[in-house]
C-alpha positions in Angstrom: 0.0 0.0 0.0 3.0 2.3 0.2 3.0 2.6 -3.6 0.1 5.0 -3.5 -1.4 7.5 -1.0 -3.4 4.9 1.0 -0.7 4.2 3.6 -0.3 7.9 4.4 -4.0 8.6 4.5 -4.7 5.6 6.7 -2.0 6.5 9.2 -3.4 10.0 9.5 -7.0 8.8 9.8 -6.0 6.3 12.5 -4.1 8.9 14.4 -6.8 11.5 14.2 -9.8 9.2 14.8 -10.8 10.5 18.3 -11.4 14.0 19.6 -9.2 15.1 22.4 -6.6 12.5 21.7 -3.2 13.2 23.2 0.0 13.0 21.1 1.4 9.4 21.0 2.8 8.2 24.2 6.1 7.2 22.5 6.7 10.9 21.9 5.3 12.2 25.2 7.6 9.9 27.2 10.7 11.4 25.5 9.9 15.1 25.7 12.8 15.7 28.1 15.2 15.5 25.2 14.6 15.3 21.5 10.8 16.0 21.4 10.5 19.1 23.5 9.0 21.0 20.5 5.8 18.9 21.1 5.5 19.9 24.8 2.8 22.5 24.2 0.6 20.2 22.2 -2.1 18.8 24.5 -4.2 17.0 21.9 -4.2 16.3 18.2 -7.4 18.3 17.6 -5.8 21.6 16.7 -3.2 19.9 14.5 -5.9 18.0 12.6 -8.1 21.2 12.1 -5.1 23.3 10.9 -3.9 20.6 8.5 -7.3 20.1 7.0 -7.9 23.8 6.6 -4.5 24.4 5.0 -4.6 21.4 2.7 -8.0 22.6 1.4 -6.6 26.1 0.8 -3.5 24.6 -0.9 -5.7 22.5 -3.3 -7.9 25.5 -4.2 -4.8 27.7 -4.9 -3.2 24.9 -7.0 -6.4 24.4 -8.9 -6.4 28.0 -10.0 -2.7 27.6 -11.1 -3.1 24.4 -13.1 -6.8 23.9 -13.4 -6.9 25.3 -17.0 -4.2 22.8 -18.1 -6.1 19.9 -16.5 -9.3 21.0 -18.2 -7.5 21.1 -21.5 -6.1 17.6 -21.1 -9.4 16.2 -20.0 -11.2 17.8 -22.9 -8.6 16.4 -25.3 -9.2 12.8 -24.0 -13.0 13.3 -24.4 -12.5 14.6 -28.0 -10.9 11.4 -29.1 -13.4 9.2 -27.2 -11.3 8.2 -24.2 -13.3 8.4 -21.0 -10.3 7.7 -18.7 -6.6 8.1 -18.9 -6.3 4.7 -17.3 -9.1 2.6 -18.9 -7.8 -0.7 -17.4 -7.5 0.6 -13.8 -8.8 -1.6 -11.0 -10.5 -0.6 -7.8 -9.2 -1.7 -4.4 -10.8 -2.0 -1.0 -9.6 0.2 1.8 -7.1 -1.5 4.1 -5.7 -1.0 7.5 -2.5 0.0 9.3 -1.2 -1.0 12.8 -2.2 1.3 15.6 1.4 1.7 16.5 2.0 3.7 13.3 0.5 6.8 15.1 4.1 7.7 16.1 5.3 8.3 12.6 1.8 9.6 11.5 2.1 12.4 14.1 5.6 13.3 13.0 4.3 13.4 9.4 1.3 15.5 10.2 3.3 18.0 12.2 5.9 18.3 9.3 3.2 18.7 6.7 1.4 21.4 8.7 4.6 23.4 8.9 5.0 23.2 5.1 1.3 24.2 4.5 1.5 27.1 7.0 4.4 28.8 5.3 3.9 31.8 3.0 5.0 30.1 -0.1 3.3 29.5 -3.5 1.0 26.6 -3.8 3.3 24.8 -6.3 6.3 25.2 -4.0 4.4 23.6 -1.2 3.2 20.7 -3.4 6.9 20.1 -4.4 7.9 20.0 -0.8 5.0 17.8 0.2 5.8 15.4 -2.7 9.3 14.8 -1.3 8.0 14.7 2.2 5.5 11.9 1.3 8.3 9.8 -0.3 10.6 10.3 2.6 7.8 9.4 5.0 7.1 6.1 3.1 10.7 5.2 3.5 10.6 6.2 7.2 7.4 4.1 7.7 8.9 1.0 6.2 11.9 1.3 8.6 9.6 2.1 11.6 7.5 -1.0 11.1 10.4 -3.3 10.3 12.1 -2.2 13.6 8.8 -3.0 15.4 8.6 -6.5 13.8 12.2 -7.2 14.9 11.4 -5.7 18.4 14.4 -3.3 18.3 14.8 -0.9 21.2 14.6 2.9 20.7 17.9 4.7 20.2 19.1 7.6 22.3 17.4 10.6 20.8 15.2 8.6 18.4 12.1 6.6 19.0 12.3 4.6 15.7 14.8 2.0 16.6 16.6 2.1 13.2 19.0 4.6 11.8 20.4 6.1 8.5 23.8 7.7 8.4 24.2 10.4 5.8 27.3 11.6 4.0 28.1 14.1 1.2 27.0 13.2 -2.3 30.5 13.7 -3.7 32.4 12.1 -0.7 35.8 10.7 -1.7 36.2 6.9 -2.0 38.5 6.7 1.1 36.4 9.1 3.2 35.6 7.5 6.6 32.1 9.0 6.7 31.3 7.5 3.3 32.4 4.0 4.4 30.3 4.4 7.6 27.3 5.5 5.5 27.6 2.5 3.2 27.8 0.1 6.1 24.8 1.8 7.8 22.8 1.5 4.6 23.6 -2.2 4.3 22.2 -2.6 7.9 19.0 -0.8 6.9 18.4 -3.1 3.9 19.3 -6.1 6.1 16.6 -4.9 8.6 14.0 -4.7 5.9 15.0 -8.2 4.6 15.0 -9.9 8.0 11.7 -8.3 9.2 9.8 -9.7 6.3 11.2 -13.2 7.1 10.5 -13.0 10.8 7.5 -15.3 10.4 6.9 -15.5 14.2 5.7 -11.9 14.1 2.8 -12.6 11.7 -0.5 -14.5 12.2 -0.2 -18.1 10.9 -2.9 -17.6 8.2 -1.1 -14.6 6.6 1.9 -16.6 5.5 1.5 -19.5 2.9 2.4 -22.9 4.2 3.6 -24.3 0.9 7.2 -23.6 0.0 6.4 -22.5 -3.6 3.7 -20.1 -2.5 5.8 -18.8 0.4 8.6 -17.9 -2.0 6.2 -16.0 -4.2 4.9 -14.3 -1.1 8.4 -13.3 -0.1 9.2 -12.0 -3.6 6.1 -9.7 -3.5 7.1 -8.6 -0.1 10.6 -7.7 -1.2 9.0 -5.6 -4.0 7.1 -3.6 -1.4 9.9 -3.3 1.1 13.6 -3.4 0.0 13.0 -2.8 -3.7 10.5 0.0 -3.0 12.7 1.6 -0.4 15.6 1.6 -2.8 13.6 2.7 -5.9 11.9 5.7 -4.4 15.0 6.7 -2.4 17.0 6.9 -5.7 14.2 8.8 -7.4 14.4 11.7 -4.9 18.2 11.5 -4.7 18.4 10.3 -1.0 20.0 7.1 -2.1 23.1 7.2 -4.3 24.5 6.0 -6.7 21.6 5.3 -9.0 23.6 2.4 -10.4 26.5 0.4 -9.0 27.8 -0.6 -5.6 28.3 1.4 -2.5 24.8 2.6 -1.9 24.4 5.1 0.9 22.1 7.8 2.2 22.8 11.4 1.3 20.9 14.7 1.5 20.9 16.8 -1.7 20.0 20.5 -1.7 16.2 20.0 -2.3 16.0 17.5 0.6 17.9 19.9 2.9 15.3 22.6 1.9 12.6 20.1 2.8 14.1 19.4 6.2 14.2 23.1 7.0 10.6 23.6 5.9 9.3 20.5 7.7 11.2 20.6 10.9 11.4 24.3 11.7 8.1 26.2 12.0 7.7 29.1 9.6 9.6 32.2 10.7 11.4 30.4 13.5 15.0 29.6 14.1 16.9 27.0 16.2 20.5 26.2 17.0 22.4 24.1 14.5 23.0 21.4 17.1 19.3 21.3 17.9 18.5 21.0 14.2 20.8 18.0 14.0 19.0 16.5 17.0 15.6 17.2 15.4 16.5 15.5 12.1 17.7 12.4 14.0 14.6 12.5 16.2 12.2 12.6 13.3 13.9 10.5 10.6 16.7 8.6 12.3 19.2 10.4 10.0 22.6 10.9 11.7 24.7 13.6 10.2 27.1 14.6 13.0 29.1 12.7 15.5 26.8 12.6 18.5 23.8 11.4 16.6 26.0 8.9 14.7 27.2 7.4 17.9 23.6 6.7 18.9 22.8 5.5 15.4 25.6 3.0 15.3 25.3 1.8 18.9 23.4 -1.4 18.0 26.1 -2.5 15.5 29.0 -3.4 17.8 32.1 -2.0 19.5 33.4 -0.3 16.3 30.7 2.3 16.4 32.7 5.0 18.3 35.6 4.9 15.9 33.2 5.0 12.9 31.3 8.0 14.3 34.5 9.9 14.9 35.2 9.9 11.2 32.0 11.7 10.3 32.3 15.3 9.0 29.2 17.4 8.9 30.7 20.5 7.1 29.1 19.4 3.8 25.7 19.7 5.3 26.4 23.1 6.8 27.6 24.2 3.4 24.2 23.1 1.9 22.4 25.1 4.6 24.6 28.1 3.9 24.0 27.9 0.1 20.2 27.9 0.8 20.4 30.9 3.0 19.3 29.0 6.1 22.4 29.2 8.3 23.1 32.2 10.5 26.6 32.1 12.1 26.6 33.9 15.5 30.2 32.9 16.4 32.7 30.2 15.6 30.9 27.9 17.9 27.3 28.8 17.5 25.1 28.9 14.4 21.3 29.2 13.9 19.2 27.5 11.3 16.2 29.6 10.2 13.0 28.9 8.2 12.9 32.3 6.4 9.2 31.9 5.2 6.7 33.5 7.6 3.7 31.6 8.8 
């Protein structure tokens, strides 16, 4: 279901399904550290109302911008006798999501509301939301895989998994690049093992015959590992597009997304707090402290690996985008320049 919008819709619907509902306990229990920016949120009601209102306004604005083009295309199809762009499309029944997905659903809703609230053009917001949705699908796959494998939360991140990011053009012998490659292998291994952890599924959901079970696994891999890899490469988060040494990176348009999604419009936070927030929402480790927490499940080598990470490439991306405000050699602020 992650191939369309069903997964995202069902997560939000499940999380918003009761009035006066508090934010997920998984985030409330950790507000002493990473998730302090949720402290003032008593229930999800206001977030739901604001997100609904702003999404409606965004759709109306976008319809004014591209509505004429849509009408032209639709009329062109009717003129040649085609009633639908997809005449062989099939309908599907509405599915379900685990209740535990309310954690990532709340993160997604809060991020999307920040984007919709900013004083940007409708098309700019849609571009940001498109990348956010793809990144959220990738995050959801890892969140659920970590649950299936019963992984513990990391220090500073409730998800239990981690991605380590490095520069797009990192040198072959760069220590951070090697760490990012190893960390990415661990993520794909997590997706692979979670699908094959048959004890976590109800007996009737897994075919008993070996031939049918293999087909079931192949389809499962299409919707986990292969989907994660495919859409990650499409938005430039996973490089290279072909060849060995796959790893997580953050190109300029994804850096722009992280600023827009994780910092409320018109606000600014310290650079170290921004690193902490990126890790707390996505499990993406960029600098040493987050990387040490990210690599902690992978053995005694993690401290040495984390020491080799260099975050100057990310700070340069922030500087190029106009998001970084240096106050001194030791302190910098990251700002969302668009007003709310």
